[in-house]
Residue, then its C-alpha position, 0 to 999 in steps of 0.5 A: m422749596p415750596k412756597s409755604r416755606r417762605t411765607a412768613g419769614k418774609i415779612l422779617f428777612s425781605s432785606m436779606t435779598d441784598l445779601s450779595n452785596h454784603s457778604i464777600f468770601y473772602i481769605s487773608f492769612t500771612l505766612a512767615f519763613l524763618l531762614t537761618s544761618l547753620n555751622c558749615s559743619f552741618d548738613k545742607p540747611s532745609m527749609p522748615s514746615w508746620d501747621t498752623n490755623v487760618s480763619i476765614p470769615l464768611i457772614n457777619k450781618s444784623y437783619t433788624m425790623a427797621e430795615l423791613a420798615e425802610k424798605e416797605s412803604s406800608i410798615r411804619l416805625d412809631s415815636t416809640g420803635n414799634l412797628y405798625f402797618e400803615v396804608d393811606a390815600d388821597l380822596d378825589n377833589y369834589y367841586i361844588g362848582d358842579e353843582l351850582y346851576l340852575e336846571s333848564l326853564q321852558d315855557d310858552f306863553s301868549l297875550n291877547f291884543g283883547s279890547f283896544s281903543i279907536d280914537p272917537p269918530s267925530s260928531v254927525a247930526t240930521s233934523v226932522s222938520l214939523s211938516e214930517i211929523f204933524s200932518q197939519a203943519e202945512a194947513l196950519h202954517g203962518l197961524t197962531v193956534i192950539v195945535p192938537s196932541f199927535s203921534f208921530q214916527t220920523d223916516k231913518k234919516s242918515l247921518d254923516p259917515y264917520d270917516t275913521f273906520s270901515y266898521v266896529t265890533i264894539e266891546t264897550g261903548n256907547i252913541s250918545l244922541q242929542v235932540q235938540n227941540n226948537l219946535a212950539v210944542p213939546l215931544g213926548s212922552p214917551l219917545t223911542l230913538e232907534i239906530w239902524n245899519t244904512a246899508q244893511d237897513t237892519l236895526i241896531s240899537s234902540t232906547t225908550s224915555s219917558s220923559q219930555i222935552a219941552a219946547g225949545g229944550s233938549q235931552i241926551f239918550l244914550v243906547d249901549l252898543a256894546g257887542k254890536k257891529i257899527p258901520n261908518q254910517l248910521s241911521v237913527r228914527m224917533t216914534g213918540d207922542s206930542p200933547g200939541s201945544s196943550g191949549a195955548a195958541v201958539l203960531v205954527d211953522k211947517n219948516s220949524n225942527f228938531g235936530m239929533t246930533s249922535s256921538i259915540m263915546n268911551l269906545t273899546v272895540a274888539e274887532a275893526l277895520a279902522e285907523i288904528p292908534a298905537q295901542v299897548i299891552s302889556g303881560e307878566e310871566q314867571l318860570s318856577i325854580t324847582d331846584s332845591v336851593v334858595v337864591m340870594d345873589a349869584k354870580i354867572e358863569s354861563g347861561s343864555v335866555d332865549f326867546t322867540i316873539s312873533g304875532n298875528f296881527a296886521v300892524d307893527a310893533w315895538v315890544r319892551y321886555e325886562l327881566p328883573d331877576f338879572f343884573s347887568p355887571t355895571g348892576s342895571v336890571l336886564v331891559d331891552s326891545v326888539f321890533i315885530s314886523g306884522s306876524i315876522p317871528s323875532s328871535i333874542s338870545i341873551n349871554l348871561y356871562n357875568y350877570s349877577f341873579q337875584p330873585e324875589l326871596a322865597g321858600f324852597g321851589q317857591q323861586k321864579v326867574r320873571f318876564f315882563w313885557r310891553a308891546r306898543t303897536v305902531d299907529s296905522g295913520s291914515n290906513r284902515v287895518l283889520v285888528k281883532s282882540s283875538d289877536m295876540i303876541n306869543v313867546n317861546f321862553n326859554v332858560e339855558e342851564i345857567r352854572f354859578y361861579q359864585l352863590t349866596g343863598k341856601i342850599g338843601q341837600k344837594e349830592f355829591d356822588i362819589e366814584q374814586d379810582d382803585i387805590e393800590f398800594d404796595i403791601p410785602i408779599d407775606l403780611d397775609s401771616l400777620f394778624f391785628e389786635t388793634a387797628r384805627l382808621e382816620l378819615l379826614i374830610n377838609n370841607g371849603i364849602n361854606f354850608p355843613a355836610n354828611i357823608e356817607l362812604v362804603i370802604e371795600g378792601e381786597n387783598e391779592s387772594g381776592t377776599k374781600a371786607q367793607m367798612y360804613i361811614n356816616h358822618a356830619i362835616q362841618a362847613a367851612s369856617a369862611p368862604g373858601l377857608p376849608t375846615a377839617s372834620i376828623i373821622v376815626l373808626d376802631n375797634q370800639n365802633s366800627s367792624i376795622k378790625d375784621f377789615i384790615s385782618i385781610v391785610p388789604n392791598l386795594l381799597r375803593v371807596s363809594g358814597k356820597i357828600v350831601i352838602g346844605d341845611q335848609n336853615i342855614a344860609g352861606t356864600v360858596s364859589k365853583n372852585d370850593f372843594v370836599t377833599g379828604s384823606i384815609k389813613i389806616t394803622a395797626p400795630f404789628a401782632l404778630r401770631l406766627a405758624s412755624q415756618s421756613i424762608e430761604t435767602e437768595t444765593i451769595e456768591l463767595k469768592i476768594d482771592d487766585e493767588v490766595k487760593d494758589k497757596i491754600i490749595d497745596n497746603l490744605g488740611a482739615g478745618v472746621f465751621f464756626m456759626e452764631i445767632s443772636n436772635h432779638l425775636p420774640i420768637g425762636a429761629s434756627l439757621e444752616i448754611v448750604f453750598s453748591q455751584d449751581k445756585t438754581n439748585l442750591y436748596q434742593n441739591p446742595i453740595l455741602e451742608i452745615s447743620a443747623i444752629r438753634a437760638n431760643a426766642a429773645s426773653v420778653d417783659a410783661s407787655g411782651l416786647v423783647q428785653s434781651a436777645n438769646t445767643a447760641e453757637s454750633t462749631i462743625g469739624l471739616s475734612e480736608e474733601q469738605m474744605r477743598i469745596f470753598l476753593l470750588s470757583p464758582l461757589h454759591a451760599g444760601i442761609r436757611i432760616s426756620l421760625d418757631g410759630t407763637n402757638g396762638r400767642f400774639v407777639t409784638l415787634r419793634g424796629s430794633d428787634y433784630i437776628q444777627i448771623k456770624s460764621y467763619s470757618r478755620i482752615n488747618v494749612t501746612v506751611n512747608r519748605d516750598 
């Protein structure tokens, strides 16, 4: 039989496939033999014979819609007994832990030594005698006379060498030269003081003063040395005038002098080959957090801070580093130090497991990871080393991706991609004959994340023939009531707010769910843990409303059996008989029934050896809502010849039931679990009971 004859009928009678387990052809009858005693004068007595009817039950079975619902996982009964189509599936869990992280941060930064200090050298001195600057001193020595005015220029007087450096290039500082006038006459004005490089005999700097140094008085000259390269030995020279004794007689002493004492003060240098005391330099670096999150307090599950410190300086150093945004399990700030030996790099890796991350509070995209560091060089002692202000400490700083197991803060628009595996479910093979007047999709979302969210879904359905339909959901989701306590949000799509009727009309047996969940609100703070998740389920329900074309179905074959002893009794005494059928139709559509018999079950419906004509039962009566009120019953009795009756004695013998259903002529009809179709049949055989 072509499949088109089997289509929608399987909706109603798929459970008939186990009919052979319930219907067994059997016969039972009682034969009574009457023996009577006759007078001996009569003829020899003989056994009487007569005809009797024996009824053989064949089928007595009701097939209810409730039985269909039990066999099909997608068909259910509601509380009133109405049948409806339902499929449901759980969505995958989407864990917030997949999004609780900071992306890797990396930067390179350097810090120049810059200007550095050295210990100021000791004061050095020299002196100039009167005879060196006044040509008449020798002749007037020991006399008390009036000394005339004169001009002078001293020789270059070498100062004592500085013992702490070979040379320095001065960033800031000056040389202080104190002139003590021990002469009997004043010096000046003006007076010019010059500083010379003794070794190279080059002028370094000079200064001129318009003031006068009285006899027995002193004056300090300050010479700015900024930007000057100073060797460890200097010479000084003074040029100027003297008013003499200004008309007064004074004792002339050719050996009297004025002294010059040199001191270098407030010295910072840009370069030096010198004994370098301990130097301290420090820096602060910040790396921007670009993730869409504001962290108030986060517990770290994995991640590390890695950095390499190197330099090109000639002294060793201790480098103290501090990451003030990271706190150890005991609550202390992450602080440590590392020793740098000259220009040999040193690498550090800090495992941040179980640390807390508490950056300074700022807006989205404005928070920083801070790195403070301070280097203290080792005092070179009596060793002279070359140090330049351009010398630097280099740091390669890297924050490996940090994942959190708990975070308190604000999350702005974190997205979870949803790629649900195909959701498959069993559909009765011919449910494509169904239509639905109404349907409902219920999407249950359990949000265990303490932030509000929005879900955007595309739900695609596909049936066995490849037909597809889609629905779209865009809906807000409530935040968890507290960390780890999910809040349920129920989203309902029905005929009024969606295209679900078109979606369900294809009767999909496969669902694909895709889309995204967007978590967070820039104005709301919350706390989440890595195991917090969003999950949910989809349930589609559609009450049955059938609109069927006329069609036929054929049950699986039934094997009929009869006891051999009974069969032998019937064979010798079989006569004509009748076949009785009754159908009770408690369905809202008309139906007819016929039974066929054959010894070949593979060709039963195509080439039967006996076919019992159809019996018809009209549709049951229904109320205004389309629900069946009472069944329609029809009976049929068909006469069979002795030859036809003998067919029931064949072995093997198979029977099949062909049920033809009327269409609904475009009307919708409603089914309930209590709706049924009942089939009864038996044969009544005329058997001759004879003297044998």
